[in-house]
C-alpha positions in Angstrom: -74.6 64.0 -33.4 -70.9 64.3 -33.5 -71.0 68.1 -33.5 -71.9 69.8 -30.2 -73.7 73.3 -30.7 -71.9 74.5 -27.4 -72.4 74.4 -23.6 -72.6 77.6 -22.2 -70.7 77.7 -18.8 -71.9 79.6 -15.7 -71.5 83.0 -15.7 -70.7 84.5 -12.4 -71.0 88.0 -11.5 -68.8 90.1 -9.4 -69.2 93.7 -8.0 -67.3 96.0 -11.0 -66.6 93.0 -12.9 -68.6 92.4 -16.6 -70.4 89.0 -16.9 -68.4 86.3 -18.7 -69.8 83.3 -20.3 -68.0 80.2 -21.4 -69.2 77.9 -24.3 -67.6 75.2 -25.3 -68.1 73.6 -29.2 -66.6 70.1 -30.0 -67.0 66.9 -31.5 -66.7 64.9 -27.9 -67.0 61.3 -29.9 -63.4 59.5 -30.2 -62.9 56.0 -31.7 -61.5 53.3 -29.3 -58.7 54.1 -27.9 -58.8 57.6 -29.3 -56.9 60.0 -27.2 -56.7 63.5 -28.6 -59.8 65.8 -27.5 -59.5 69.1 -29.6 -62.2 72.1 -28.5 -63.1 75.8 -29.4 -63.9 77.6 -26.1 -65.4 80.6 -26.7 -65.5 83.4 -23.6 -67.5 86.9 -24.1 -67.7 89.4 -21.5 -70.5 91.6 -21.4 -70.4 94.5 -19.0 -73.1 96.3 -20.6 -70.8 99.3 -20.8 -69.8 101.3 -23.8 -68.5 99.2 -26.9 -65.7 100.1 -28.4 -66.4 102.5 -31.3 -65.9 102.1 -35.0 -63.3 104.4 -36.3 -64.9 107.0 -38.6 -62.9 108.7 -41.2 -62.3 111.8 -39.5 -61.2 110.8 -36.0 -63.1 113.2 -33.2 -61.1 113.7 -29.9 -62.8 111.2 -28.8 -66.4 109.0 -28.9 -66.3 108.7 -25.3 -67.7 111.4 -23.3 -65.3 112.7 -20.6 -67.7 112.9 -18.2 -68.5 109.0 -18.8 -67.5 106.7 -15.5 -63.3 106.1 -16.0 -62.3 102.7 -16.4 -59.9 101.6 -13.4 -56.6 102.1 -15.8 -53.2 103.4 -15.9 -51.9 104.4 -19.2 -47.8 104.5 -20.8 -47.4 106.4 -24.3 -44.1 105.6 -25.5 -43.3 107.5 -28.0 -40.2 106.8 -30.5 -38.0 110.1 -30.6 -35.0 108.8 -32.2 -33.2 110.5 -35.3 -34.9 108.4 -38.2 -38.1 110.0 -36.9 -36.7 113.3 -38.8 -36.8 111.5 -41.9 -39.3 112.8 -43.2 -39.9 115.5 -40.7 -44.0 114.8 -41.1 -43.0 111.6 -39.3 -42.3 113.3 -36.0 -45.0 115.8 -36.3 -47.5 112.8 -37.1 -46.7 110.6 -34.1 -46.8 114.5 -31.7 -50.4 114.7 -33.2 -51.4 111.2 -32.7 -50.0 111.2 -29.3 -51.9 114.1 -28.3 -54.9 112.5 -30.0 -54.0 109.7 -28.0 -54.3 112.0 -25.0 -57.4 114.0 -25.9 -59.0 110.4 -25.5 -58.4 109.9 -22.0 -61.2 109.8 -20.0 -61.1 111.6 -16.1 -59.8 109.9 -13.7 -57.6 107.8 -15.6 -53.7 107.5 -14.6 -50.8 108.4 -16.9 -47.6 109.7 -18.3 -45.9 110.0 -22.0 -42.0 108.6 -22.5 -40.0 109.5 -25.3 -37.6 106.9 -26.8 -34.5 107.1 -28.0 -31.4 105.2 -26.8 -32.6 105.8 -23.8 -36.1 106.4 -22.5 -36.9 110.0 -21.2 -40.2 110.8 -19.0 -42.0 113.6 -21.1 -45.1 113.8 -18.7 -45.5 114.4 -16.2 -42.0 113.3 -15.3 -40.7 112.3 -11.8 -41.1 109.0 -11.8 -45.4 109.5 -11.5 -48.3 109.5 -13.4 -50.8 112.0 -14.0 -54.6 111.9 -13.4 -56.2 112.7 -16.9 -58.1 116.2 -16.6 -58.8 118.6 -18.8 -55.6 120.9 -17.1 -53.5 117.6 -17.0 -54.5 116.9 -20.6 -53.7 120.5 -21.7 -49.8 120.4 -20.0 -49.3 116.8 -21.7 -50.1 117.9 -25.0 -47.7 121.2 -24.2 -44.9 119.0 -23.7 -45.2 117.1 -26.6 -45.1 119.9 -28.6 -41.4 120.3 -27.3 -40.3 116.4 -28.5 -37.5 116.7 -31.5 -35.7 113.7 -33.0 -31.8 113.0 -32.0 -30.8 109.5 -30.8 -30.9 105.9 -31.3 -33.7 103.5 -30.5 -33.7 100.9 -27.2 -36.9 99.9 -27.1 -36.4 97.9 -23.6 -35.3 100.9 -21.7 -38.6 102.1 -23.1 -40.5 99.3 -21.7 -38.9 98.8 -18.4 -39.5 102.6 -17.8 -43.6 101.9 -18.3 -43.3 99.1 -16.2 -41.9 101.2 -13.6 -44.3 104.0 -13.9 -47.2 101.6 -14.2 -46.2 99.4 -11.2 -46.3 102.6 -9.2 -50.5 102.6 -9.4 -53.0 100.0 -8.2 -55.1 100.4 -11.1 -56.5 96.5 -12.5 -56.3 97.7 -15.7 -52.2 98.6 -16.9 -51.6 99.6 -20.4 -48.8 100.6 -23.2 -48.9 102.2 -26.5 -45.6 102.1 -28.2 -45.1 103.5 -31.5 -41.6 103.0 -33.0 -40.1 103.8 -36.9 -37.1 101.9 -36.8 -34.8 98.6 -35.5 -33.9 98.3 -32.1 -30.1 98.8 -32.9 -29.1 100.3 -29.6 -29.3 97.0 -27.2 -28.9 93.3 -27.8 -32.1 91.3 -28.8 -31.1 89.4 -25.6 -31.9 92.5 -23.9 -35.2 93.4 -25.2 -35.8 89.7 -24.5 -35.5 90.5 -20.9 -37.6 93.0 -20.9 -40.4 91.6 -22.3 -40.3 88.8 -19.9 -40.1 91.0 -16.8 -43.0 92.8 -17.8 -44.9 90.3 -19.3 -47.7 89.9 -17.2 -47.4 93.2 -15.6 -49.3 95.3 -18.2 -50.4 94.8 -21.8 -48.9 96.7 -24.5 -50.4 97.7 -28.3 -47.3 98.5 -30.4 -47.1 99.9 -33.9 -44.5 100.7 -36.9 -44.4 103.5 -38.2 -43.3 104.0 -42.4 -41.7 101.1 -43.2 -38.2 100.7 -41.7 -38.8 98.9 -38.4 -38.7 95.2 -38.4 -41.8 93.0 -38.2 -40.4 91.0 -35.6 -39.7 93.4 -33.3 -42.8 94.7 -33.0 -45.2 91.9 -33.2 -43.0 90.2 -30.8 -43.5 93.0 -28.9 -47.4 92.8 -28.6 -47.3 89.1 -28.5 -45.4 89.1 -25.2 -47.4 91.7 -23.8 -50.8 90.4 -24.7 -51.4 93.8 -27.0 -52.1 94.5 -30.4 -49.4 94.9 -33.6 -49.7 96.7 -36.5 -48.3 99.0 -39.4 -49.1 102.4 -40.0 -47.3 102.8 -43.6 -48.6 106.5 -44.1 -47.8 108.8 -40.8 -51.2 110.6 -41.5 -52.5 107.8 -40.6 -51.4 107.6 -36.9 -53.9 110.0 -35.3 -56.8 107.7 -36.1 -55.0 104.9 -35.6 -54.0 106.1 -31.7 -57.4 107.4 -31.0 -59.0 104.1 -31.6 -56.5 102.3 -29.5 -56.9 104.5 -26.5 -60.8 104.2 -27.2 -60.3 100.6 -26.9 -58.5 100.9 -23.7 -61.6 103.1 -22.4 -63.7 100.8 -22.9 -61.9 98.4 -20.8 -63.5 96.7 -17.7 -61.2 94.0 -15.9 -58.0 93.2 -16.1 -55.9 90.5 -15.6 -57.8 87.5 -16.3 -56.7 83.7 -16.8 -57.9 81.0 -18.6 -57.7 78.2 -15.9 -57.6 74.6 -17.3 -58.4 71.5 -14.8 -57.6 68.1 -16.4 -58.3 65.0 -14.5 -55.6 62.1 -13.3 -54.0 60.7 -16.6 -54.9 63.7 -19.0 -52.3 66.4 -20.2 -52.7 69.7 -22.2 -51.0 69.5 -25.8 -51.7 73.1 -26.1 -54.1 76.2 -25.4 -53.9 78.9 -28.3 -56.0 82.1 -28.7 -57.4 81.9 -32.1 -59.6 84.4 -32.4 -59.3 87.7 -33.4 -55.6 86.7 -33.6 -53.5 83.8 -33.3 -51.3 83.4 -30.2 -50.3 80.1 -28.7 -50.4 80.5 -24.9 -48.9 77.0 -24.0 -45.9 78.6 -22.7 -47.1 80.9 -20.5 -48.9 78.2 -18.6 -48.7 78.9 -14.4 -49.0 76.2 -12.2 -52.5 76.7 -10.3 -52.8 73.7 -7.9 -53.6 69.9 -8.3 -54.0 69.4 -12.4 -54.6 73.0 -13.0 -53.1 75.5 -14.8 -53.7 79.5 -15.6 -53.0 81.1 -19.0 -53.3 84.8 -19.0 -55.3 86.3 -21.6 -55.1 90.4 -20.3 -57.9 92.8 -20.0 -61.2 92.7 -21.1 -64.2 95.4 -22.1 -67.5 94.3 -24.0 -65.6 91.4 -26.7 -65.7 88.1 -27.6 -62.5 86.0 -28.1 -62.1 82.3 -29.4 -59.6 79.7 -27.9 -58.4 76.3 -29.1 -57.7 73.6 -26.3 -56.5 70.2 -27.0 -56.1 67.7 -24.2 -54.3 63.9 -24.2 -56.6 61.6 -22.2 -56.0 58.5 -21.0 -57.7 55.7 -23.9 -60.4 53.9 -23.2 -63.3 51.3 -24.6 -66.4 52.1 -26.3 -69.3 53.3 -24.3 -67.2 55.0 -21.7 -67.3 58.7 -21.2 -65.4 61.4 -19.0 -64.7 64.8 -18.1 -61.6 65.7 -20.5 -61.2 69.4 -19.0 -62.7 71.9 -16.9 -62.1 75.6 -18.8 -63.0 78.3 -16.0 -62.1 82.2 -16.6 -60.8 83.3 -13.1 -59.7 86.9 -11.5 -57.4 87.1 -8.8 -58.4 89.2 -5.6 -56.1 91.5 -4.0 -55.6 89.9 -0.9 -54.3 86.6 -1.8 -57.4 84.4 -1.4 -59.0 82.2 -4.0 -59.5 83.8 -7.3 -63.5 84.8 -8.4 -64.5 82.2 -10.8 -66.2 84.5 -14.0 -67.4 81.4 -15.7 -67.1 77.9 -16.6 -67.2 75.4 -19.3 -67.0 71.7 -19.8 -64.6 69.4 -22.2 -66.0 65.8 -23.1 -64.6 63.1 -24.2 -67.3 60.1 -25.3 -66.0 56.8 -26.8 -67.7 55.2 -29.7 -67.7 52.4 -32.4 -69.8 54.3 -34.7 -67.2 55.7 -37.5 -69.1 58.4 -38.9 -69.8 59.8 -35.1 -65.9 59.8 -34.3 -64.2 61.4 -37.3 -66.7 63.9 -38.2 -64.7 67.0 -37.8 -66.1 69.8 -35.7 -66.8 72.9 -37.9 -65.8 75.6 -35.2 -62.5 73.6 -34.4 -61.7 73.0 -38.1 -62.2 76.8 -39.3 -60.0 77.9 -36.5 -57.0 74.9 -37.4 -57.2 76.5 -41.0 -56.7 80.1 -39.5 -53.8 79.0 -37.4 -52.1 77.1 -40.6 -53.3 80.4 -42.7 -50.8 82.3 -40.2 -48.0 80.0 -40.5 -48.1 79.7 -44.2 -47.6 83.1 -44.7 -45.1 83.6 -42.3 -43.2 80.8 -43.9 -43.6 81.8 -47.7 -42.4 85.1 -47.0 -39.4 84.1 -44.9 -38.7 81.3 -48.0 -39.0 84.4 -50.5 -36.4 86.6 -48.2 -34.0 83.5 -48.2 -34.4 82.9 -52.0 -36.2 79.7 -52.0 -38.8 80.9 -54.9 -40.1 77.6 -55.3 -41.0 76.7 -51.5 -42.5 80.4 -51.2 -44.8 80.3 -54.3 -46.1 76.6 -52.8 -46.8 78.1 -49.3 -48.3 81.7 -50.1 -50.7 79.3 -52.7 -51.5 77.0 -49.7 -52.3 80.3 -48.1 -54.3 81.7 -50.9 -56.0 78.7 -50.8 -57.3 78.8 -46.9 -58.3 82.5 -47.1 -60.5 81.4 -50.2 -61.7 78.5 -48.2 -62.8 80.7 -45.1 -63.6 83.9 -46.6 -60.6 85.9 -44.8 -60.9 88.6 -47.5 -58.7 90.8 -46.2 -55.8 88.6 -46.0 -56.7 87.6 -49.9 -56.3 90.8 -50.6 -52.8 91.5 -48.7 -51.8 88.4 -50.5 -52.9 89.4 -53.8 -50.8 92.1 -53.5 -47.4 89.6 -53.2 -48.8 87.0 -56.0 -50.5 87.1 -58.8 -53.8 84.5 -58.2 -54.0 82.2 -61.0 -56.1 79.7 -59.0 -57.8 80.5 -55.3 -59.6 77.6 -54.5 -56.7 75.2 -55.5 -53.7 77.8 -54.6 -52.2 77.9 -57.8 -50.2 81.5 -58.0 -47.3 83.1 -59.1 -44.5 85.2 -57.2 -44.6 89.0 -58.1 -41.6 90.0 -60.0 -41.7 93.6 -57.7 -43.2 93.7 -54.5 -43.4 97.0 -52.3 -41.7 96.6 -48.9 -45.2 98.1 -47.4 -46.8 95.2 -49.0 -44.8 92.4 -47.5 -44.3 94.1 -44.3 -48.6 94.9 -43.9 -48.9 90.8 -45.0 -46.6 89.6 -42.6 -47.5 91.9 -39.7 -51.2 91.3 -40.5 -50.5 87.4 -40.9 -52.2 86.4 -37.4 -55.6 88.3 -37.3 -58.7 85.6 -38.0 -61.5 85.7 -39.0 -64.4 84.5 -36.7 -66.4 81.3 -37.7 -70.2 81.9 -38.6 -71.5 79.5 -35.6 
């Protein structure tokens, strides 16, 4: 058979670390002289702890009991307090309430701080360059400090991130996380300054970013989340912030291990073409490789709880004759050790190549590889289509967004199909025939752009 059902890598356990497993899905067969090997690597962490709760219509203070074991975590909440947060006044009020809801979701023992962001960063609680330890008293004090927040000033997000980094670096927690809320554009620092801040913070903590309203820049918010391996989303109605912040904090409380890397070893003569996360979102990790010894490189994956993610690995191998077989890559999940010793290997899987003269076998597409190739193209088509629409190239935008509708229909991506239907009139989804809508709300366009990289998983 050309398509493998998957090979499960060895899962190795360590105290305080969830169990990891690796499954590799690929067509191992190449034609004579073929060189490119593609595989989908599914990584699953199963710590046996509480799963991240499904959000309800009415957010509770916390879906986790505060007496439950606290994760080894430190969290900094960055709240936009620029002048634009006063328009309308409900925006600032909702931001205060949302941050208070996130504070309520902190479990006892977790280190935390709150930062007010304007053209500078101000430590709101506990202040003094330190983190507080969550308990009933400190949660109450933090919420009291939040009540005093008022809007005024500009926006310089890079200063917020550097302040969060400084606070988080004072903790030896294995999970370091930021939650950032903004309602406007980063107008009080140069783009290069924000880029430098992101480069400085990358690998030091993860960060979820949210844009409230419709006056912020999608590329800035998604760029923050991408660089810091977090999530990005739009909360168009400020009234939805409390539920979203609660859900984000509960996800952080479900994390069990941080700083996990995907290590790729390739044999002599082979080279890595790319490594991409493809579920739950598309994220190209290729440029983030850190060398990890002869012919090995580490790609950061951030922190993990009870969850599963998919990665697309492409390796170019030396050509070979029919009948030959080789190991194209060894995929490992590794966790650094604090004393500088060799990292813990949490799980491993193998990517193989076999040369054959069976045309059917060598040309068959593995369903997982085909699915995620389409998902990556879907994200790209949406981004390109929206960019062309903004630039006035309506024919080009129609073609790209039509292709996006077609791909969303094929892969069963119902959520993206619904978002696309707010930007185009769908004539024939199967063939990608669409018409651009004459009028599109800013919320609809920004929501589609922000969520364009979210994927649906292949049905195995």
